[in-house]
Structure formats: structure tokens, C-alpha cells
DRENNUPA-683891 format. One record per residue (C-alpha): x, y, z; residue in three letters. Coordinates in steps of 0.05 Angstrom, whole numbers, padded with zeros to 5 digits, always signed. Layout:
% DRENNUPA-683891
XYZALA;...
//
This chain:
% DRENNUPA-683891
+02559+02406+03168MET;+02497+02410+03124ALA;+02510+02414+03049TYR;+02463+02465+03018SER;+02439+02472+02946TRP;+02473+02541+02944LYS;+02541+02512+02962SER;+02531+02456+02911ALA;+02517+02506+02856THR;+02578+02547+02875THR;+02621+02485+02873ASP;+02595+02467+02804CYS;+02611+02536+02778GLU;+02681+02531+02806LYS;+02690+02463+02773MET;+02670+02492+02706LYS;+02722+02548+02714LEU;+02777+02499+02733LYS;+02764+02450+02676THR;+02757+02507+02625ASN;+02705+02470+02583ILE;+02698+02497+02512THR;+02651+02476+02456ARG;+02678+02467+02386VAL;+02632+02485+02328ALA;+02617+02429+02280LYS;+02660+02434+02218THR;+02632+02433+02148LYS;+02641+02368+02110ALA;+02699+02366+02060THR;+02681+02362+01986LYS;+02699+02298+01949LEU;+02756+02311+01901THR;+02798+02271+01852ASP;+02857+02279+01900LYS;+02818+02242+01955ILE;+02795+02187+01908ILE;+02866+02175+01882ASP;+02896+02181+01952GLY;+02906+02129+02007PRO;+02850+02085+02031ARG;+02798+02123+02072SER;+02726+02123+02095VAL;+02694+02190+02109ASP;+02630+02231+02102ILE;+02640+02279+02044LEU;+02600+02329+02004ASP;+02588+02311+01931ILE;+02569+02366+01884THR;+02524+02352+01823PRO;+02580+02372+01775LYS;+02631+02326+01809PHE;+02581+02269+01812ALA;+02571+02271+01736MET;+02646+02276+01727GLY;+02655+02212+01766VAL;+02604+02176+01723LEU;+02637+02200+01659GLU;+02710+02186+01678LYS;+02711+02133+01733ARG;+02658+02082+01717ASN;+02685+02013+01731SER;+02653+01969+01677THR;+02624+02010+01620PRO;+02580+01970+01573ALA;+02581+01982+01498GLU;+02529+02031+01473LYS;+02502+02041+01544VAL;+02516+02105+01585PRO;+02565+02092+01641ALA;+02514+02104+01696PHE;+02465+02052+01668THR;+02511+01993+01658ASN;+02488+01955+01720ARG;+02417+01933+01731ASN;+02401+01968+01665LEU;+02369+02027+01701ARG;+02363+02081+01649GLY;+02354+02155+01658LYS;+02278+02146+01661ALA;+02281+02087+01709ASN;+02230+02093+01766LYS;+02280+02077+01821LYS;+02329+02129+01796THR;+02272+02180+01791SER;+02253+02166+01863LEU;+02324+02180+01885LEU;+02320+02248+01850ILE;+02254+02263+01884LEU;+02282+02244+01952ASP;+02341+02292+01942ILE;+02296+02349+01922LYS;+02251+02337+01983GLN;+02310+02330+02032ASN;+02293+02257+02044GLU;+02360+02231+02019PHE;+02409+02204+02071TYR;+02483+02187+02067PRO;+02499+02117+02043SER;+02563+02083+02023LEU;+02594+02092+01954ILE;+02660+02057+01938LYS;+02721+02070+01895PHE;+02773+02016+01880SER;+02848+02019+01892THR;+02852+02043+01820GLU;+02802+02099+01831GLY;+02746+02066+01793ALA;+02674+02072+01818LEU;+02651+02005+01846LEU;+02584+02023+01878ASP;+02540+02085+01875GLY;+02527+02098+01801GLN;+02453+02111+01806HIS;+02458+02153+01869ARG;+02511+02196+01837LEU;+02468+02204+01775PHE;+02410+02225+01819ALA;+02453+02277+01853ILE;+02475+02305+01786SER;+02403+02310+01761GLN;+02374+02338+01825ALA;+02424+02395+01824GLY;+02437+02392+01899LYS;+02501+02377+01937THR;+02492+02315+01981CYS;+02533+02282+02036GLN;+02554+02210+02024MET;+02596+02160+02061ILE;+02656+02151+02014VAL;+02705+02093+02016GLU;+02767+02099+01973THR;+02820+02046+01960GLY;+02769+01990+01967ALA;+02785+01920+01945ASN;+02743+01905+01882PRO;+02732+01834+01908ALA;+02690+01863+01965SER;+02634+01875+01916MET;+02623+01799+01910VAL;+02594+01802+01980LYS;+02566+01872+01986THR;+02530+01879+01920ASP;+02488+01816+01920ILE;+02433+01837+01968GLY;+02360+01848+01948ILE;+02337+01919+01954GLY;+02281+01935+02003ARG;+02212+01939+01973THR;+02160+01991+01991ASP;+02128+01937+02035ARG;+02193+01932+02075ASP;+02203+02007+02081VAL;+02130+02023+02098PHE;+02128+01965+02147GLY;+02189+01989+02185LEU;+02168+02061+02183ASP;+02093+02063+02199PHE;+02053+02000+02182LEU;+02079+01966+02245GLN;+02042+02020+02284HIS;+01976+02009+02248TRP;+01957+01948+02287ASN;+01965+01905+02225LEU;+01999+01838+02229VAL;+02062+01834+02185PRO;+02029+01786+02136LYS;+01981+01842+02117LEU;+02034+01894+02104TRP;+02043+01872+02031ALA;+01967+01878+02019LYS;+01965+01946+02053ALA;+02022+01970+02010THR;+01990+01944+01947GLN;+01923+01976+01964ILE;+01952+02044+01983GLY;+01995+02049+01921LYS;+01937+02026+01878GLY;+01891+02079+01908MET;+01943+02133+01899MET;+01958+02115+01827CYS;+01884+02113+01808LEU;+01870+02178+01845SER;+01923+02214+01806THR;+01895+02188+01740PHE;+01839+02239+01745LYS;+01887+02297+01739THR;+01937+02261+01694SER;+01950+02283+01623LYS;+01953+02209+01604THR;+01885+02186+01577LYS;+01901+02112+01578ASN;+01898+02081+01647LEU;+01949+02027+01631VAL;+01999+02078+01606ASN;+01987+02120+01669HIS;+02001+02060+01714GLN;+02065+02046+01676LYS;+02090+02117+01684LYS;+02063+02132+01753TRP;+02116+02145+01805ASN;+02121+02186+01869ASP;+02168+02198+01927SER;+02166+02161+01993PHE;+02147+02226+02028LYS;+02085+02235+01984ASN;+02066+02162+01989LYS;+02072+02164+02065LYS;+02027+02226+02068ARG;+01975+02192+02024PHE;+01977+02128+02065PHE;+01965+02166+02130HIS;+01908+02206+02099LYS;+01874+02141+02076ASN;+01895+02098+02135LYS;+01825+02075+02155LYS;+01806+02055+02084HIS;+01871+02017+02072ILE;+01866+01979+02138ILE;+01794+01960+02123PHE;+01810+01933+02054ALA;+01873+01897+02077ALA;+01835+01860+02132SER;+01767+01853+02098ALA;+01780+01783+02072ILE;+01810+01741+02127SER;+01779+01671+02124LYS;+01808+01616+02081THR;+01741+01592+02055ALA;+01666+01606+02061VAL;+01618+01549+02045ASP;+01673+01514+02006GLY;+01691+01576+01964VAL;+01764+01596+01968ARG;+01775+01668+01989MET;+01841+01677+01954GLN;+01810+01708+01891PRO;+01777+01761+01934PHE;+01845+01781+01962LYS;+01872+01803+01895SER;+01888+01874+01874PHE;+01821+01892+01841GLY;+01772+01874+01896PRO;+01815+01902+01953LEU;+01827+01970+01920VAL;+01753+01973+01903THR;+01735+01959+01976PHE;+01783+02015+01998ALA;+01752+02066+01952PHE;+01681+02046+01974MET;+01701+02052+02047HIS;+01726+02123+02032LYS;+01659+02142+02003ILE;+01613+02105+02051ASN;+01643+02060+02105ALA;+01578+02028+02126ALA;+01558+02009+02055LYS;+01628+01984+02041ALA;+01626+01936+02100LYS;+01558+01909+02080MET;+01579+01902+02007PHE;+01642+01863+02026ALA;+01600+01817+02069LEU;+01551+01804+02012LYS;+01607+01791+01963VAL;+01640+01740+02009ILE;+01577+01703+02029THR;+01538+01708+01964GLY;+01464+01690+01960GLY;+01440+01758+01936GLU;+01394+01766+01874PRO;+01429+01764+01807LYS;+01415+01838+01794THR;+01449+01858+01860CYS;+01516+01892+01845PRO;+01549+01847+01898SER;+01528+01785+01859SER;+01557+01812+01794LYS;+01620+01833+01832PHE;+01626+01763+01861ARG;+01614+01731+01792GLU;+01669+01773+01760ILE;+01719+01753+01813ILE;+01703+01679+01813LEU;+01700+01674+01738SER;+01775+01684+01735GLY;+01768+01718+01668ALA;+01834+01750+01649GLY;+01870+01728+01712GLY;+01906+01774+01759GLU;+01977+01771+01732THR;+02017+01835+01726LEU;+02041+01814+01658SER;+01971+01823+01630ASN;+01957+01892+01657ARG;+01904+01911+01606GLU;+01860+01851+01621ILE;+01869+01860+01695ARG;+01849+01934+01690ASN;+01788+01917+01649GLU;+01766+01869+01703LYS;+01778+01922+01757MET;+01738+01974+01719GLN;+01679+01926+01718LYS;+01687+01917+01794LEU;+01686+01993+01800PHE;+01621+01995+01761PHE;+01588+01945+01807CYS;+01613+01982+01869ALA;+01588+02048+01841ASP;+01518+02019+01828ARG;+01515+01991+01898TYR;+01534+02057+01930LEU;+01479+02090+01891LYS;+01428+02037+01911GLY;+01417+02013+01839LYS;+01412+01944+01809SER;+01455+01916+01752VAL;+01431+01881+01689SER;+01492+01891+01646LYS;+01562+01906+01672VAL;+01598+01965+01642SER;+01665+01996+01660LYS;+01687+02055+01703LEU;+01759+02079+01710GLU;+01745+02109+01779THR;+01688+02101+01827ILE;+01644+02164+01822LYS;+01639+02201+01887GLY;+01710+02185+01910GLU;
//
């Protein structure tokens, strides 16, 4: 006998009636309480309110340091620490995801101080994976890892889809963050560029949006200098922060001129009054170095590179190099 679709449908409906399938609504997460912390060992996803988070920091911190607030005793991250501030931004922008915090068999907080502080400051209840009754000795193994950098996070999230080889992810991250920081300086209340760079901070969500908006320019700058040497001149100095961020801003203003300028800078041979020659001279002179520890000198060098780039974009020559904090026209 032939088996029709109609009979199959009827049989399925009968099966549903026989098995009496019911759907259970997802229950709301339980709030973390002192009773849970002081109870038997458990691992669960729990809601942590801002008030309770601060209470934990004040009463259950494991190793308070003299004259240092309980939530800052490890890694010396203070209230104004950039990493802590980013956690607060993530919570406010709903970009904060459950991660493990631990309490010892004595009810002392072993891991999660800065996340709890961020929850208390953001003013929003968050879900966390909470382990109670943990062996304090477990921290010897679980708290020695190195945190992921922006390069790691961006690489895993979107840089791997940008057709950039992994070795260029660090440069792309450096360029994008440099562009974003300098772009915000225009609207910043801080008049000093060095102070602005020290204070500048933003959430992963905003950084990601900026990176995608400036994708073409970041990719160009990250891959602009690829050869190890040209006519015996090492290319490494050209791959430093100042030149690459300058290339990115130029590309944003005029892509064709940026490509030609980068080529002239690499190969050299242009007249002394050509901005590319002055740009090349500043880089190869090594004046001030490129170390992060000497930010003021590095910024002065970058401002001179901006000046040369600006003159080239305007089709003008250079006799004496001045300084610009941002490239005009960007």
C-alpha cells in the first residue's frame, strides 16, 4: 500500500498527542547571596547585583593590602585603571559576558575582583559563572595566564577575515588604535596630545566600529612596507608607529597620493624639498627613537611626519619642517 504525505502528517500528529510533549519556560537565574557563598561547593550561573558586588569586595576580599582598597590589591589596577574602565563600558553596552569568579572554602573571593568592581560601578546586574568552595591552591594554576591583548581579540574577531596574514595583525591593531586616538583629540578637552594619549580609552564595540569604518586605510598602512631592505636600507624604521599611522591618514584623504608618497619614501631619490624626502630623512635619522617610554619625543617626531604628509597632499614643497597634531583634511 502506498504511503501518502497526508497519512504521514496524520501519524506525526498522533505521535505528538501520545508523547504529550511540553515546553518548559527558561527560568530566571538565581541571585548570588551570602548563603550560597557560605554553602557547599557549587558551580552555577548566577545574577550579581551592583550592591552585592561591592559588598563582596568590602567583606570577602582574600588578600587585602595595607592602604590599598580591597578591589585593587592585585595587579594594582586602581579605580581609574584603563582595563577596569573598559569592563564598565562593556557592561553598559551589553558587551559583557559571563566568566568565572571563585570563592574559597572559607568564603573569601579568590578571583573576580575587578569584574565585580566594574559591575558595582556600571550599576547593572550581570550574570557570572560562580564557583564556591574552591581550593585556594587552584589559583596557582588558573591565575598565571597572560590576558589577551587587543591584537588577540581583534585577530580572532575580525582581522582574520581581512585577508591580512597574522603577522600583520599587531600592526593593524596599532594603526587602528593610533588613528582612533588621534581622531578623538580634535574633540577632546585635553589640549596636550601626550596627556590625551595617556587618558584615551574606549570600548571594544566602539573600536570595532572604527576599525571597520577605516578598514581600507588600516590594511593599506599595515601592508605598505613589506620588503626587508631597499638598496641596502633597512625597512624596519618605516614600519614604526609614526610612519604607518601617517600613511593610514593620508590614504583616508587621498588613496592615490598616499600610495605614491609611500613609494617615494621607501625608494628615495626625490629632491630635498620634496616632502617625501624630508619624511624619509626624519625616519632614518632615528632622532628621539620610537620607544613608548619617551612618548613626548615620539609624538614630536610623528607631528613632523604629519607636516610632511600634509604638504605633499597639498602639492607643496618643504624647506623647513614644522609640526602638525593632525593632518589637515582628514
